[in-house]
Each structure stands twice: as structure tokens, then as C-alpha cells.
KOLGUDREN-551345 format. One record per residue (C-alpha): residue number from 1; x negated, y negated, z negated; residue in three letters. Coordinates in Angstrom, 2 decimals. Example, Ala and Ser with C-alpha at 12.3 -4.5 7.8 and 13.67 -1.06 7.14 Angstrom:
2
<atom><resi>1</resi><xx>-12.30</xx><yy>4.50</yy><zz>-7.80</zz><resn>ala</resn></atom>
<atom><resi>2</resi><xx>-13.67</xx><yy>1.06</yy><zz>-7.14</zz><resn>ser</resn></atom>
END
This chain:
121
<atom><resi>1</resi><xx>24.46</xx><yy>-4.19</yy><zz>17.57</zz><resn>unk</resn></atom>
<atom><resi>2</resi><xx>24.26</xx><yy>-6.01</yy><zz>14.06</zz><resn>unk</resn></atom>
<atom><resi>3</resi><xx>21.45</xx><yy>-8.12</yy><zz>13.77</zz><resn>unk</resn></atom>
<atom><resi>4</resi><xx>19.83</xx><yy>-6.08</yy><zz>10.94</zz><resn>unk</resn></atom>
<atom><resi>5</resi><xx>19.83</xx><yy>-3.23</yy><zz>13.53</zz><resn>unk</resn></atom>
<atom><resi>6</resi><xx>18.07</xx><yy>-5.47</yy><zz>15.93</zz><resn>unk</resn></atom>
<atom><resi>7</resi><xx>15.49</xx><yy>-6.72</yy><zz>13.51</zz><resn>unk</resn></atom>
<atom><resi>8</resi><xx>14.73</xx><yy>-2.73</yy><zz>12.28</zz><resn>unk</resn></atom>
<atom><resi>9</resi><xx>14.29</xx><yy>-1.79</yy><zz>16.20</zz><resn>unk</resn></atom>
<atom><resi>10</resi><xx>12.04</xx><yy>-4.69</yy><zz>16.79</zz><resn>unk</resn></atom>
<atom><resi>11</resi><xx>10.12</xx><yy>-3.73</yy><zz>13.75</zz><resn>unk</resn></atom>
<atom><resi>12</resi><xx>9.92</xx><yy>0.03</yy><zz>14.92</zz><resn>unk</resn></atom>
<atom><resi>13</resi><xx>8.76</xx><yy>-1.14</yy><zz>18.26</zz><resn>unk</resn></atom>
<atom><resi>14</resi><xx>5.84</xx><yy>-3.45</yy><zz>16.66</zz><resn>unk</resn></atom>
<atom><resi>15</resi><xx>5.00</xx><yy>-0.38</yy><zz>14.11</zz><resn>unk</resn></atom>
<atom><resi>16</resi><xx>4.92</xx><yy>2.07</yy><zz>17.15</zz><resn>unk</resn></atom>
<atom><resi>17</resi><xx>2.65</xx><yy>-0.19</yy><zz>19.39</zz><resn>unk</resn></atom>
<atom><resi>18</resi><xx>0.51</xx><yy>-0.97</yy><zz>16.14</zz><resn>unk</resn></atom>
<atom><resi>19</resi><xx>-0.22</xx><yy>2.67</yy><zz>15.85</zz><resn>unk</resn></atom>
<atom><resi>20</resi><xx>-0.87</xx><yy>3.46</yy><zz>19.48</zz><resn>unk</resn></atom>
<atom><resi>21</resi><xx>-3.54</xx><yy>0.57</yy><zz>19.39</zz><resn>unk</resn></atom>
<atom><resi>22</resi><xx>-5.25</xx><yy>2.32</yy><zz>16.66</zz><resn>unk</resn></atom>
<atom><resi>23</resi><xx>-5.41</xx><yy>5.37</yy><zz>18.56</zz><resn>unk</resn></atom>
<atom><resi>24</resi><xx>-2.35</xx><yy>7.36</yy><zz>17.38</zz><resn>unk</resn></atom>
<atom><resi>25</resi><xx>-0.26</xx><yy>9.27</yy><zz>19.79</zz><resn>unk</resn></atom>
<atom><resi>26</resi><xx>3.54</xx><yy>8.54</yy><zz>19.05</zz><resn>unk</resn></atom>
<atom><resi>27</resi><xx>5.54</xx><yy>11.92</yy><zz>19.49</zz><resn>unk</resn></atom>
<atom><resi>28</resi><xx>8.96</xx><yy>10.84</yy><zz>18.13</zz><resn>unk</resn></atom>
<atom><resi>29</resi><xx>10.90</xx><yy>7.88</yy><zz>17.18</zz><resn>unk</resn></atom>
<atom><resi>30</resi><xx>14.03</xx><yy>7.80</yy><zz>15.10</zz><resn>unk</resn></atom>
<atom><resi>31</resi><xx>14.09</xx><yy>11.63</yy><zz>14.55</zz><resn>unk</resn></atom>
<atom><resi>32</resi><xx>17.29</xx><yy>12.70</yy><zz>13.06</zz><resn>unk</resn></atom>
<atom><resi>33</resi><xx>18.22</xx><yy>15.24</yy><zz>10.59</zz><resn>unk</resn></atom>
<atom><resi>34</resi><xx>21.82</xx><yy>14.98</yy><zz>9.66</zz><resn>unk</resn></atom>
<atom><resi>35</resi><xx>22.24</xx><yy>11.42</yy><zz>8.18</zz><resn>unk</resn></atom>
<atom><resi>36</resi><xx>18.61</xx><yy>11.11</yy><zz>7.30</zz><resn>unk</resn></atom>
<atom><resi>37</resi><xx>15.76</xx><yy>9.80</yy><zz>9.94</zz><resn>unk</resn></atom>
<atom><resi>38</resi><xx>12.14</xx><yy>9.72</yy><zz>10.26</zz><resn>unk</resn></atom>
<atom><resi>39</resi><xx>11.27</xx><yy>6.35</yy><zz>11.92</zz><resn>unk</resn></atom>
<atom><resi>40</resi><xx>7.92</xx><yy>7.41</yy><zz>13.48</zz><resn>unk</resn></atom>
<atom><resi>41</resi><xx>6.37</xx><yy>10.76</yy><zz>13.82</zz><resn>unk</resn></atom>
<atom><resi>42</resi><xx>2.55</xx><yy>10.40</yy><zz>15.32</zz><resn>unk</resn></atom>
<atom><resi>43</resi><xx>-0.50</xx><yy>12.29</yy><zz>15.39</zz><resn>unk</resn></atom>
<atom><resi>44</resi><xx>-4.23</xx><yy>11.19</yy><zz>15.13</zz><resn>unk</resn></atom>
<atom><resi>45</resi><xx>-7.23</xx><yy>12.36</yy><zz>16.85</zz><resn>unk</resn></atom>
<atom><resi>46</resi><xx>-7.81</xx><yy>14.85</yy><zz>14.39</zz><resn>unk</resn></atom>
<atom><resi>47</resi><xx>-4.32</xx><yy>16.61</yy><zz>14.90</zz><resn>unk</resn></atom>
<atom><resi>48</resi><xx>-3.01</xx><yy>15.10</yy><zz>11.43</zz><resn>unk</resn></atom>
<atom><resi>49</resi><xx>0.71</xx><yy>14.63</yy><zz>11.62</zz><resn>unk</resn></atom>
<atom><resi>50</resi><xx>1.69</xx><yy>11.09</yy><zz>10.22</zz><resn>unk</resn></atom>
<atom><resi>51</resi><xx>5.36</xx><yy>10.29</yy><zz>9.35</zz><resn>unk</resn></atom>
<atom><resi>52</resi><xx>5.58</xx><yy>6.47</yy><zz>9.12</zz><resn>unk</resn></atom>
<atom><resi>53</resi><xx>8.50</xx><yy>4.84</yy><zz>7.25</zz><resn>unk</resn></atom>
<atom><resi>54</resi><xx>9.02</xx><yy>1.48</yy><zz>8.94</zz><resn>unk</resn></atom>
<atom><resi>55</resi><xx>10.19</xx><yy>-1.57</yy><zz>6.71</zz><resn>unk</resn></atom>
<atom><resi>56</resi><xx>10.99</xx><yy>-4.62</yy><zz>8.68</zz><resn>unk</resn></atom>
<atom><resi>57</resi><xx>11.72</xx><yy>-8.25</yy><zz>6.88</zz><resn>unk</resn></atom>
<atom><resi>58</resi><xx>12.20</xx><yy>-11.65</yy><zz>8.22</zz><resn>unk</resn></atom>
<atom><resi>59</resi><xx>10.37</xx><yy>-12.84</yy><zz>4.98</zz><resn>unk</resn></atom>
<atom><resi>60</resi><xx>9.54</xx><yy>-11.59</yy><zz>1.48</zz><resn>unk</resn></atom>
<atom><resi>61</resi><xx>11.25</xx><yy>-13.96</yy><zz>-0.55</zz><resn>unk</resn></atom>
<atom><resi>62</resi><xx>12.73</xx><yy>-11.57</yy><zz>-2.87</zz><resn>unk</resn></atom>
<atom><resi>63</resi><xx>10.65</xx><yy>-8.61</yy><zz>-2.70</zz><resn>unk</resn></atom>
<atom><resi>64</resi><xx>7.58</xx><yy>-6.92</yy><zz>-0.65</zz><resn>unk</resn></atom>
<atom><resi>65</resi><xx>8.94</xx><yy>-4.82</yy><zz>2.09</zz><resn>unk</resn></atom>
<atom><resi>66</resi><xx>7.10</xx><yy>-1.74</yy><zz>1.10</zz><resn>unk</resn></atom>
<atom><resi>67</resi><xx>8.92</xx><yy>-1.73</yy><zz>-2.45</zz><resn>unk</resn></atom>
<atom><resi>68</resi><xx>12.07</xx><yy>-0.62</yy><zz>-0.50</zz><resn>unk</resn></atom>
<atom><resi>69</resi><xx>10.69</xx><yy>2.70</yy><zz>-0.25</zz><resn>unk</resn></atom>
<atom><resi>70</resi><xx>12.09</xx><yy>4.14</yy><zz>-3.57</zz><resn>unk</resn></atom>
<atom><resi>71</resi><xx>12.26</xx><yy>7.42</yy><zz>-5.09</zz><resn>unk</resn></atom>
<atom><resi>72</resi><xx>15.52</xx><yy>8.24</yy><zz>-3.61</zz><resn>unk</resn></atom>
<atom><resi>73</resi><xx>14.20</xx><yy>6.99</yy><zz>-0.13</zz><resn>unk</resn></atom>
<atom><resi>74</resi><xx>11.18</xx><yy>9.24</yy><zz>-0.63</zz><resn>unk</resn></atom>
<atom><resi>75</resi><xx>13.20</xx><yy>12.26</yy><zz>-1.64</zz><resn>unk</resn></atom>
<atom><resi>76</resi><xx>15.35</xx><yy>11.57</yy><zz>1.74</zz><resn>unk</resn></atom>
<atom><resi>77</resi><xx>12.18</xx><yy>11.32</yy><zz>3.91</zz><resn>unk</resn></atom>
<atom><resi>78</resi><xx>10.82</xx><yy>14.60</yy><zz>2.41</zz><resn>unk</resn></atom>
<atom><resi>79</resi><xx>14.11</xx><yy>16.58</yy><zz>3.15</zz><resn>unk</resn></atom>
<atom><resi>80</resi><xx>13.79</xx><yy>15.14</yy><zz>6.69</zz><resn>unk</resn></atom>
<atom><resi>81</resi><xx>10.16</xx><yy>15.95</yy><zz>6.94</zz><resn>unk</resn></atom>
<atom><resi>82</resi><xx>10.70</xx><yy>19.49</yy><zz>5.74</zz><resn>unk</resn></atom>
<atom><resi>83</resi><xx>13.36</xx><yy>20.07</yy><zz>8.50</zz><resn>unk</resn></atom>
<atom><resi>84</resi><xx>10.99</xx><yy>18.50</yy><zz>11.03</zz><resn>unk</resn></atom>
<atom><resi>85</resi><xx>8.11</xx><yy>20.68</yy><zz>10.17</zz><resn>unk</resn></atom>
<atom><resi>86</resi><xx>10.29</xx><yy>24.01</yy><zz>10.01</zz><resn>unk</resn></atom>
<atom><resi>87</resi><xx>12.23</xx><yy>23.26</yy><zz>13.47</zz><resn>unk</resn></atom>
<atom><resi>88</resi><xx>9.05</xx><yy>22.39</yy><zz>15.39</zz><resn>unk</resn></atom>
<atom><resi>89</resi><xx>6.94</xx><yy>25.08</yy><zz>13.42</zz><resn>unk</resn></atom>
<atom><resi>90</resi><xx>4.24</xx><yy>22.27</yy><zz>12.53</zz><resn>unk</resn></atom>
<atom><resi>91</resi><xx>1.04</xx><yy>23.74</yy><zz>10.94</zz><resn>unk</resn></atom>
<atom><resi>92</resi><xx>-1.13</xx><yy>20.99</yy><zz>10.54</zz><resn>unk</resn></atom>
<atom><resi>93</resi><xx>-1.53</xx><yy>18.46</yy><zz>7.47</zz><resn>unk</resn></atom>
<atom><resi>94</resi><xx>0.98</xx><yy>15.83</yy><zz>7.20</zz><resn>unk</resn></atom>
<atom><resi>95</resi><xx>0.55</xx><yy>12.22</yy><zz>5.76</zz><resn>unk</resn></atom>
<atom><resi>96</resi><xx>3.22</xx><yy>9.88</yy><zz>4.80</zz><resn>unk</resn></atom>
<atom><resi>97</resi><xx>2.64</xx><yy>6.08</yy><zz>5.60</zz><resn>unk</resn></atom>
<atom><resi>98</resi><xx>4.34</xx><yy>2.93</yy><zz>5.20</zz><resn>unk</resn></atom>
<atom><resi>99</resi><xx>4.39</xx><yy>0.25</yy><zz>7.74</zz><resn>unk</resn></atom>
<atom><resi>100</resi><xx>5.73</xx><yy>-3.18</yy><zz>7.02</zz><resn>unk</resn></atom>
<atom><resi>101</resi><xx>6.32</xx><yy>-5.82</yy><zz>9.77</zz><resn>unk</resn></atom>
<atom><resi>102</resi><xx>7.29</xx><yy>-9.33</yy><zz>8.14</zz><resn>unk</resn></atom>
<atom><resi>103</resi><xx>8.21</xx><yy>-12.39</yy><zz>10.16</zz><resn>unk</resn></atom>
<atom><resi>104</resi><xx>9.83</xx><yy>-12.94</yy><zz>13.58</zz><resn>unk</resn></atom>
<atom><resi>105</resi><xx>8.78</xx><yy>-12.26</yy><zz>17.08</zz><resn>unk</resn></atom>
<atom><resi>106</resi><xx>7.10</xx><yy>-15.60</yy><zz>17.18</zz><resn>unk</resn></atom>
<atom><resi>107</resi><xx>4.93</xx><yy>-14.97</yy><zz>14.37</zz><resn>unk</resn></atom>
<atom><resi>108</resi><xx>4.62</xx><yy>-11.69</yy><zz>12.12</zz><resn>unk</resn></atom>
<atom><resi>109</resi><xx>2.40</xx><yy>-9.55</yy><zz>10.04</zz><resn>unk</resn></atom>
<atom><resi>110</resi><xx>1.95</xx><yy>-6.13</yy><zz>10.10</zz><resn>unk</resn></atom>
<atom><resi>111</resi><xx>0.58</xx><yy>-3.96</yy><zz>7.04</zz><resn>unk</resn></atom>
<atom><resi>112</resi><xx>-0.27</xx><yy>-0.27</yy><zz>7.22</zz><resn>unk</resn></atom>
<atom><resi>113</resi><xx>-0.52</xx><yy>1.62</yy><zz>4.01</zz><resn>unk</resn></atom>
<atom><resi>114</resi><xx>-1.98</xx><yy>5.00</yy><zz>4.55</zz><resn>unk</resn></atom>
<atom><resi>115</resi><xx>-0.96</xx><yy>8.02</yy><zz>2.60</zz><resn>unk</resn></atom>
<atom><resi>116</resi><xx>1.55</xx><yy>6.02</yy><zz>0.72</zz><resn>unk</resn></atom>
<atom><resi>117</resi><xx>3.19</xx><yy>8.58</yy><zz>-1.33</zz><resn>unk</resn></atom>
<atom><resi>118</resi><xx>3.66</xx><yy>12.34</yy><zz>-1.90</zz><resn>unk</resn></atom>
<atom><resi>119</resi><xx>6.68</xx><yy>14.16</yy><zz>-0.61</zz><resn>unk</resn></atom>
<atom><resi>120</resi><xx>9.29</xx><yy>15.21</yy><zz>-3.38</zz><resn>unk</resn></atom>
<atom><resi>121</resi><xx>12.26</xx><yy>17.79</yy><zz>-2.90</zz><resn>unk</resn></atom>
END
């Protein structure tokens, strides 16, 4: 597997553990809809469905990791989320979060931006 894929998988593992430590229940990881995917789908204690986009970087030398969630990415996530909601007959509120993991396994920082964006279709 390519090094960037390993880094991304590591970041998603960290993000999933982070959410579970905060009391979320991770129900899907890497849910696919065609060439689109949703990194983490979780629920909180109130039943809210949280769709988290995970961005992992070794450093933020060139830009903050969360700026990688562009309008085009939001549209792609929205399409995938709509398919997920329809296919699983989800009838609860949904929130879109961004989780950034910056660093290496030896030293990293996790940031969680709740309600980071509204969907766009």
C-alpha cells in the first residue's frame, strides 16, 4: 500500500478511537458509494448521526489540514451522505464534522470541528 494510504488509514484509526473515547459509537468506517466514501459514520448518546471527514497530515507546513475540505469535497460528501441516508433509511438529524490528525505515531494532535459545514447538492 502507498505511504499516503498508510498515513490516511492510521489517521482514521486515531480519529475513530478519539470519537469512541468521547462516547460516540462508530457504526461504519470507509463507507463507499461509487468512487465516493464517508470516512467515519457514528452516533452520539442522543442518536445524532455524525459523518466525520478525516484529514491526516504529517505536518501543516503548507496549509491547515482542515482546509483540504473544499467545496467540491463537501459536494462529494453530501452526495455520499444522501445515498447512505436513503439506503439505511436514516431518520435522525445529521451533523458533518471534520477531524484532523497531524503528526506521527510518536507525537500527534487531534482536532475535532463539530458541525464544520452544511451539505450541498
